[in-house]
N, CA, C and O atoms as CSV, one atom per row, in Angstrom:
chain,resi,resn,atom,element,x,y,z
A,1,MET,N,N,157.207,50.918,229.880
A,1,MET,CA,C,155.973,51.386,229.906
A,1,MET,C,C,155.531,51.878,228.583
A,1,MET,O,O,156.252,52.702,228.021
A,2,GLU,N,N,154.423,51.476,228.001
A,2,GLU,CA,C,153.959,51.968,226.639
A,2,GLU,C,C,152.933,52.916,227.008
A,2,GLU,O,O,152.332,52.857,228.081
A,3,PHE,N,N,152.711,53.890,226.016
A,3,PHE,CA,C,151.554,54.837,225.771
A,3,PHE,C,C,150.699,54.790,224.702
A,3,PHE,O,O,151.165,54.975,223.578
A,4,GLN,N,N,149.440,54.558,224.863
A,4,GLN,CA,C,148.630,54.238,223.647
A,4,GLN,C,C,147.385,55.054,223.765
A,4,GLN,O,O,146.611,55.199,224.711
A,5,TYR,N,N,147.395,55.602,222.433
A,5,TYR,CA,C,145.982,56.465,222.228
A,5,TYR,C,C,144.904,55.591,221.962
A,5,TYR,O,O,145.082,54.568,221.302
A,6,THR,N,N,143.615,55.959,222.494
A,6,THR,CA,C,142.517,55.108,222.437
A,6,THR,C,C,141.390,56.031,222.159
A,6,THR,O,O,141.339,57.119,222.732
A,7,GLU,N,N,140.462,55.646,221.290
A,7,GLU,CA,C,139.107,56.275,221.211
A,7,GLU,C,C,138.004,55.391,221.746
A,7,GLU,O,O,137.647,54.327,221.241
A,8,LEU,N,N,137.519,55.948,222.805
A,8,LEU,CA,C,136.703,55.371,223.773
A,8,LEU,C,C,135.181,55.559,223.366
A,8,LEU,O,O,134.304,55.115,224.108
A,9,GLY,N,N,134.882,56.186,222.243
A,9,GLY,CA,C,133.623,56.479,221.665
A,9,GLY,C,C,132.915,57.538,222.154
A,9,GLY,O,O,133.258,58.019,223.233
A,10,ASN,N,N,131.789,58.081,221.424
A,10,ASN,CA,C,131.132,59.326,221.870
A,10,ASN,C,C,132.031,60.522,221.935
A,10,ASN,O,O,131.696,61.387,222.744
A,11,ASP,N,N,133.103,60.723,221.232
A,11,ASP,CA,C,133.739,61.886,221.289
A,11,ASP,C,C,134.627,61.950,222.644
A,11,ASP,O,O,135.070,63.010,223.086
A,12,VAL,N,N,134.811,60.823,223.183
A,12,VAL,CA,C,135.701,60.645,224.441
A,12,VAL,C,C,137.206,59.774,223.849
A,12,VAL,O,O,137.216,58.816,223.076
A,13,PHE,N,N,138.044,60.251,224.295
A,13,PHE,CA,C,139.562,59.822,224.013
A,13,PHE,C,C,140.324,59.552,225.207
A,13,PHE,O,O,139.873,59.823,226.320
A,14,ALA,N,N,141.575,58.977,225.010
A,14,ALA,CA,C,142.355,58.637,226.157
A,14,ALA,C,C,143.795,58.315,225.576
A,14,ALA,O,O,144.071,57.885,224.456
A,15,TYR,N,N,144.619,58.625,226.601
A,15,TYR,CA,C,146.150,57.976,226.606
A,15,TYR,C,C,146.107,57.004,227.642
A,15,TYR,O,O,145.647,57.325,228.738
A,16,GLN,N,N,146.474,56.002,227.457
A,16,GLN,CA,C,146.641,54.839,228.471
A,16,GLN,C,C,148.081,54.632,228.597
A,16,GLN,O,O,148.806,54.639,227.602
A,17,ALA,N,N,148.558,54.435,229.871
A,17,ALA,CA,C,149.732,53.831,230.184
A,17,ALA,C,C,149.745,52.331,230.510
A,17,ALA,O,O,149.117,51.827,231.441
A,18,ARG,N,N,150.391,51.789,229.796
A,18,ARG,CA,C,150.414,49.974,229.979
A,18,ARG,C,C,151.635,49.466,230.496
A,18,ARG,O,O,152.661,50.108,230.270
A,19,GLU,N,N,151.689,48.408,231.159
A,19,GLU,CA,C,153.003,47.513,231.456
A,19,GLU,C,C,152.320,46.415,231.001
A,19,GLU,O,O,151.232,46.067,231.461
A,20,GLY,N,N,153.040,45.722,229.917
A,20,GLY,CA,C,152.592,44.443,229.354
A,20,GLY,C,C,150.931,44.406,229.015
A,20,GLY,O,O,150.449,45.260,228.271
A,21,ASN,N,N,150.281,43.576,229.491
A,21,ASN,CA,C,148.674,43.873,229.376
A,21,ASN,C,C,147.838,44.612,230.358
A,21,ASN,O,O,146.614,44.640,230.226
A,22,GLU,N,N,148.367,45.136,231.213
A,22,GLU,CA,C,147.913,45.830,232.504
A,22,GLU,C,C,147.955,47.473,232.036
A,22,GLU,O,O,148.945,48.077,231.624
A,23,LYS,N,N,146.691,47.962,232.211
A,23,LYS,CA,C,146.534,49.363,232.217
A,23,LYS,C,C,146.801,50.076,233.726
A,23,LYS,O,O,146.023,49.990,234.677
A,24,VAL,N,N,148.037,50.773,233.718
A,24,VAL,CA,C,148.368,51.428,234.967
A,24,VAL,C,C,148.140,52.793,235.164
A,24,VAL,O,O,148.245,53.364,236.249
A,25,GLY,N,N,147.812,53.333,234.051
A,25,GLY,CA,C,147.354,54.891,234.079
A,25,GLY,C,C,146.361,55.396,232.809
A,25,GLY,O,O,146.273,54.773,231.751
A,26,GLU,N,N,145.819,56.321,233.034
A,26,GLU,CA,C,144.900,56.882,231.955
A,26,GLU,C,C,144.507,58.203,232.187
A,26,GLU,O,O,144.211,58.649,233.296
A,27,ILE,N,N,144.505,58.990,230.861
A,27,ILE,CA,C,144.000,60.517,230.929
A,27,ILE,C,C,142.817,60.459,229.857
A,27,ILE,O,O,142.874,59.938,228.743
A,28,THR,N,N,141.914,61.000,230.346
A,28,THR,CA,C,140.778,60.954,229.185
A,28,THR,C,C,140.181,62.506,229.041
A,28,THR,O,O,140.194,63.326,229.959
A,29,TRP,N,N,139.702,62.717,227.821
A,29,TRP,CA,C,139.013,64.025,227.510
A,29,TRP,C,C,138.005,63.782,226.422
A,29,TRP,O,O,138.069,62.809,225.670
A,30,THR,N,N,136.971,64.805,226.364
A,30,THR,CA,C,135.988,64.826,225.376
A,30,THR,C,C,136.175,65.893,224.530
A,30,THR,O,O,136.308,67.031,224.980
A,31,LEU,N,N,136.200,65.630,223.255
A,31,LEU,CA,C,136.366,66.624,222.435
A,31,LEU,C,C,135.220,67.525,221.915
A,31,LEU,O,O,134.324,67.042,221.223
A,32,LEU,N,N,135.246,68.671,222.208
A,32,LEU,CA,C,134.145,69.527,221.950
A,32,LEU,C,C,134.730,70.571,220.879
A,32,LEU,O,O,135.426,71.506,221.275
A,33,GLY,N,N,134.454,70.407,219.582
A,33,GLY,CA,C,135.010,71.171,218.536
A,33,GLY,C,C,136.669,71.041,218.579
A,33,GLY,O,O,137.247,69.970,218.396
A,34,ASP,N,N,137.260,72.142,218.816
A,34,ASP,CA,C,138.867,71.936,218.851
A,34,ASP,C,C,139.241,71.915,220.247
A,34,ASP,O,O,140.455,71.971,220.448
A,35,ILE,N,N,138.438,71.844,221.328
A,35,ILE,CA,C,138.720,71.932,222.758
A,35,ILE,C,C,138.779,70.433,223.238
A,35,ILE,O,O,137.845,69.688,222.940
A,36,MET,N,N,139.940,69.926,224.035
A,36,MET,CA,C,139.932,68.820,224.706
A,36,MET,C,C,139.642,69.144,225.953
A,36,MET,O,O,140.443,69.884,226.524
A,37,VAL,N,N,138.445,68.683,226.684
A,37,VAL,CA,C,138.170,69.026,228.018
A,37,VAL,C,C,138.669,67.867,228.865
A,37,VAL,O,O,138.077,66.793,228.975
A,38,MET,N,N,139.755,68.172,229.420
A,38,MET,CA,C,140.389,67.112,230.154
A,38,MET,C,C,139.760,66.869,231.694
A,38,MET,O,O,139.957,67.531,232.713
A,39,ASP,N,N,138.886,65.612,231.475
A,39,ASP,CA,C,138.269,65.467,232.631
A,39,ASP,C,C,138.558,64.223,233.583
A,39,ASP,O,O,137.715,63.979,234.445
A,40,HIS,N,N,139.647,63.450,233.491
A,40,HIS,CA,C,139.927,62.378,234.432
A,40,HIS,C,C,141.437,62.055,234.070
A,40,HIS,O,O,141.974,62.134,232.965
A,41,THR,N,N,141.982,61.672,235.277
A,41,THR,CA,C,143.402,61.160,235.110
A,41,THR,C,C,143.528,60.038,236.547
A,41,THR,O,O,143.169,60.268,237.701
A,42,PHE,N,N,144.050,59.019,236.087
A,42,PHE,CA,C,144.111,57.867,237.047
A,42,PHE,C,C,145.479,57.259,236.807
A,42,PHE,O,O,146.017,57.145,235.705
A,43,VAL,N,N,145.987,56.870,238.012
A,43,VAL,CA,C,147.185,56.197,237.791
A,43,VAL,C,C,147.412,55.099,239.006
A,43,VAL,O,O,147.331,55.403,240.196
A,44,SER,N,N,147.662,53.978,238.591
A,44,SER,CA,C,147.505,52.722,239.623
A,44,SER,C,C,148.496,52.981,240.748
A,44,SER,O,O,149.566,53.579,240.638
A,45,PRO,N,N,147.962,52.426,241.875
A,45,PRO,CA,C,148.989,52.822,243.097
A,45,PRO,C,C,150.420,52.170,242.914
A,45,PRO,O,O,151.457,52.575,243.439
A,46,SER,N,N,150.267,50.993,242.000
A,46,SER,CA,C,151.676,50.345,241.946
A,46,SER,C,C,152.642,51.053,241.111
A,46,SER,O,O,153.794,50.629,241.024
A,47,VAL,N,N,152.256,52.112,240.482
A,47,VAL,CA,C,153.366,53.179,239.870
A,47,VAL,C,C,153.265,54.670,240.134
A,47,VAL,O,O,153.808,55.563,239.483
A,48,ARG,N,N,152.360,54.809,241.362
A,48,ARG,CA,C,152.203,56.350,241.573
A,48,ARG,C,C,153.609,56.839,242.111
A,48,ARG,O,O,154.450,56.037,242.518
A,49,GLY,N,N,153.814,58.242,242.086
A,49,GLY,CA,C,155.178,58.761,242.405
A,49,GLY,C,C,156.239,58.444,241.254
A,49,GLY,O,O,157.423,58.733,241.430
A,50,GLY,N,N,155.843,57.907,240.196
A,50,GLY,CA,C,156.807,57.756,239.111
A,50,GLY,C,C,156.699,58.690,237.874
A,50,GLY,O,O,157.293,58.537,236.807
A,51,GLY,N,N,155.828,59.694,238.210
A,51,GLY,CA,C,155.752,60.553,236.910
A,51,GLY,C,C,154.807,60.299,235.960
A,51,GLY,O,O,154.689,61.050,234.992
A,52,VAL,N,N,154.003,59.174,236.136
A,52,VAL,CA,C,153.079,58.648,235.265
A,52,VAL,C,C,152.040,59.604,234.657
A,52,VAL,O,O,152.017,59.805,233.443
A,53,ALA,N,N,151.193,60.183,235.490
A,53,ALA,CA,C,150.442,61.335,235.347
A,53,ALA,C,C,150.832,62.561,234.392
A,53,ALA,O,O,150.067,63.138,233.619
A,54,LYS,N,N,152.102,62.816,234.600
A,54,LYS,CA,C,152.709,63.876,233.863
A,54,LYS,C,C,153.083,63.397,232.510
A,54,LYS,O,O,152.949,64.080,231.494
A,55,LYS,N,N,153.493,62.355,232.538
A,55,LYS,CA,C,153.741,61.484,231.048
A,55,LYS,C,C,152.674,61.532,230.158
A,55,LYS,O,O,152.744,61.934,228.997
A,56,LEU,N,N,151.401,60.994,230.889
A,56,LEU,CA,C,150.078,61.052,230.095
A,56,LEU,C,C,149.597,62.537,229.748
A,56,LEU,O,O,148.965,62.833,228.734
A,57,LEU,N,N,149.959,63.344,230.660
A,57,LEU,CA,C,149.481,64.662,230.228
A,57,LEU,C,C,150.584,65.233,229.118
A,57,LEU,O,O,150.145,66.032,228.291
A,58,ASP,N,N,151.650,64.955,229.070
A,58,ASP,CA,C,152.495,65.350,228.030
A,58,ASP,C,C,151.883,64.618,226.536
A,58,ASP,O,O,151.573,65.264,225.535
A,59,GLN,N,N,151.818,63.380,226.653
A,59,GLN,CA,C,151.185,62.723,225.441
A,59,GLN,C,C,150.013,63.395,224.971
A,59,GLN,O,O,149.863,63.613,223.769
A,60,ALA,N,N,149.042,63.792,225.963
A,60,ALA,CA,C,147.864,64.420,225.370
A,60,ALA,C,C,148.275,66.011,225.096
A,60,ALA,O,O,147.548,66.576,224.279
A,61,ALA,N,N,149.090,66.610,225.538
A,61,ALA,CA,C,149.490,67.744,225.211
A,61,ALA,C,C,149.918,67.845,223.703
A,61,ALA,O,O,149.390,68.644,222.930
A,62,ASP,N,N,151.005,66.894,223.313
A,62,ASP,CA,C,151.558,66.671,222.162
A,62,ASP,C,C,150.656,66.390,220.961
A,62,ASP,O,O,150.911,66.664,219.788
A,63,TYR,N,N,149.465,65.745,221.486
A,63,TYR,CA,C,148.508,65.303,220.622
A,63,TYR,C,C,147.578,66.552,220.318
A,63,TYR,O,O,147.074,66.714,219.207
A,64,ALA,N,N,147.395,67.373,221.315
A,64,ALA,CA,C,146.817,68.906,221.016
A,64,ALA,C,C,147.586,69.628,220.123
A,64,ALA,O,O,146.982,70.124,219.172
A,65,ARG,N,N,148.754,69.798,220.204
A,65,ARG,CA,C,149.731,70.488,219.373
A,65,ARG,C,C,149.615,70.093,217.819
A,65,ARG,O,O,149.503,70.815,216.828
A,66,LYS,N,N,149.689,68.522,217.966
A,66,LYS,CA,C,149.787,68.306,216.321
A,66,LYS,C,C,148.426,68.356,215.811
A,66,LYS,O,O,148.429,68.373,214.580
A,67,ASN,N,N,147.151,68.389,216.373
A,67,ASN,CA,C,145.999,68.618,215.812
A,67,ASN,C,C,145.472,70.152,215.819
A,67,ASN,O,O,144.398,70.382,215.263
A,68,ASP,N,N,146.159,71.157,216.401
A,68,ASP,CA,C,145.833,72.479,216.641
A,68,ASP,C,C,144.437,72.701,217.492
A,68,ASP,O,O,143.511,73.460,217.205
A,69,TYR,N,N,144.558,71.827,218.607
A,69,TYR,CA,C,143.553,71.716,219.684
A,69,TYR,C,C,143.987,72.621,220.699
A,69,TYR,O,O,145.174,72.949,220.684
A,70,LYS,N,N,143.193,73.106,221.624
A,70,LYS,CA,C,143.559,73.463,223.006
A,70,LYS,C,C,142.867,72.506,224.041
A,70,LYS,O,O,142.019,71.660,223.758
A,71,MET,N,N,143.370,72.779,225.282
A,71,MET,CA,C,142.911,71.719,226.416
A,71,MET,C,C,142.162,72.723,227.628
A,71,MET,O,O,142.667,73.738,228.107
A,72,GLU,N,N,141.382,72.384,227.828
A,72,GLU,CA,C,140.494,73.000,229.187
A,72,GLU,C,C,140.743,71.846,230.185
A,72,GLU,O,O,140.570,70.661,229.897
A,73,ALA,N,N,141.167,72.303,231.388
A,73,ALA,CA,C,141.576,71.802,232.503
A,73,ALA,C,C,140.337,71.514,233.465
A,73,ALA,O,O,139.965,72.484,234.126
A,74,VAL,N,N,139.701,70.408,233.621
A,74,VAL,CA,C,138.601,70.119,234.600
A,74,VAL,C,C,139.013,69.147,235.372
A,74,VAL,O,O,138.580,69.233,236.522
A,75,CYS,N,N,139.785,68.133,235.128
A,75,CYS,CA,C,140.459,67.222,236.123
A,75,CYS,C,C,141.373,67.877,237.196
A,75,CYS,O,O,142.236,68.686,236.854
A,76,SER,N,N,141.199,67.558,238.380
A,76,SER,CA,C,142.111,68.373,239.208
A,76,SER,C,C,143.703,68.133,238.883
A,76,SER,O,O,144.460,69.102,238.924
A,77,TYR,N,N,144.138,66.979,238.598
A,77,TYR,CA,C,145.353,66.837,238.328
A,77,TYR,C,C,145.852,67.956,237.128
A,77,TYR,O,O,146.902,68.586,237.261
A,78,VAL,N,N,145.102,68.090,236.133
A,78,VAL,CA,C,145.307,68.750,235.078
A,78,VAL,C,C,145.292,70.226,235.385
A,78,VAL,O,O,146.100,71.000,234.871
A,79,VAL,N,N,144.403,70.581,236.192
A,79,VAL,CA,C,144.344,71.956,236.653
A,79,VAL,C,C,145.511,72.402,237.588
A,79,VAL,O,O,145.921,73.562,237.571
A,80,THR,N,N,146.032,71.436,238.409
A,80,THR,CA,C,147.293,71.605,239.127
A,80,THR,C,C,148.558,71.764,238.193
A,80,THR,O,O,149.453,72.590,238.376
A,81,ALA,N,N,148.501,70.952,237.282
A,81,ALA,CA,C,149.826,70.864,236.290
A,81,ALA,C,C,149.896,72.019,235.452
A,81,ALA,O,O,150.976,72.462,235.061
A,82,PHE,N,N,148.643,72.597,235.119
A,82,PHE,CA,C,148.498,73.796,234.260
A,82,PHE,C,C,149.057,75.049,234.986
A,82,PHE,O,O,149.618,76.014,234.467
A,83,ASP,N,N,148.763,74.812,236.401
A,83,ASP,CA,C,149.385,76.025,237.237
A,83,ASP,C,C,150.628,75.919,237.570
A,83,ASP,O,O,151.249,76.941,237.861
A,84,ARG,N,N,151.165,74.834,237.593
A,84,ARG,CA,C,152.509,74.341,238.078
A,84,ARG,C,C,153.715,74.476,236.947
A,84,ARG,O,O,154.823,74.909,237.262
A,85,TYR,N,N,153.432,74.119,235.787
A,85,TYR,CA,C,154.156,73.907,234.549
A,85,TYR,C,C,153.714,74.981,233.519
A,85,TYR,O,O,152.557,75.073,233.111
A,86,LYS,N,N,154.773,75.815,233.120
A,86,LYS,CA,C,154.529,76.775,232.061
A,86,LYS,C,C,154.524,76.271,230.629
A,86,LYS,O,O,154.173,76.956,229.668
A,87,GLU,N,N,155.010,74.816,230.560
A,87,GLU,CA,C,155.146,74.238,229.231
A,87,GLU,C,C,153.835,73.861,228.608
A,87,GLU,O,O,153.786,73.459,227.446
A,88,TYR,N,N,152.792,73.982,229.348
A,88,TYR,CA,C,151.418,73.626,228.787
A,88,TYR,C,C,150.724,75.090,228.381
A,88,TYR,O,O,149.599,75.070,227.882
A,89,ASP,N,N,151.361,76.269,228.583
A,89,ASP,CA,C,150.600,77.352,228.303
A,89,ASP,C,C,150.076,77.463,226.921
A,89,ASP,O,O,148.920,77.858,226.769
A,90,ASP,N,N,150.930,77.103,225.727
A,90,ASP,CA,C,150.536,77.008,224.498
A,90,ASP,C,C,149.223,76.256,224.230
A,90,ASP,O,O,148.512,76.641,223.302
A,91,VAL,N,N,148.859,75.208,224.985
A,91,VAL,CA,C,147.567,74.664,224.635
A,91,VAL,C,C,146.588,74.842,225.637
A,91,VAL,O,O,145.646,74.051,225.671
A,92,LYS,N,N,146.678,75.878,226.565
A,92,LYS,CA,C,145.517,76.111,227.410
A,92,LYS,C,C,144.342,76.736,226.795
A,92,LYS,O,O,144.579,77.730,226.109
A,93,ALA,N,N,143.124,76.357,226.900
A,93,ALA,CA,C,142.017,76.971,226.391
A,93,ALA,C,C,141.656,78.273,226.968
A,93,ALA,O,O,140.668,78.879,226.553
């Protein structure tokens, strides 16, 4: 599985999980100043339960750290992950 950073336009960005040519997962955000507003996470039923959503969030969190951004959890998955895992405390807005 590959993870690919993608610019979707209009200050909207994503990390996509791909298996070959198929997109099997995606986490998206809107960039407002130095805040990544995490608004959507999707994982294909074919790979659910394999930790893909967390891997996508990890990619986005690493991106935030490298760019001195903070992340605001709007998507229900990101809200839950922020509550569950302390490893994201440094990027929480």
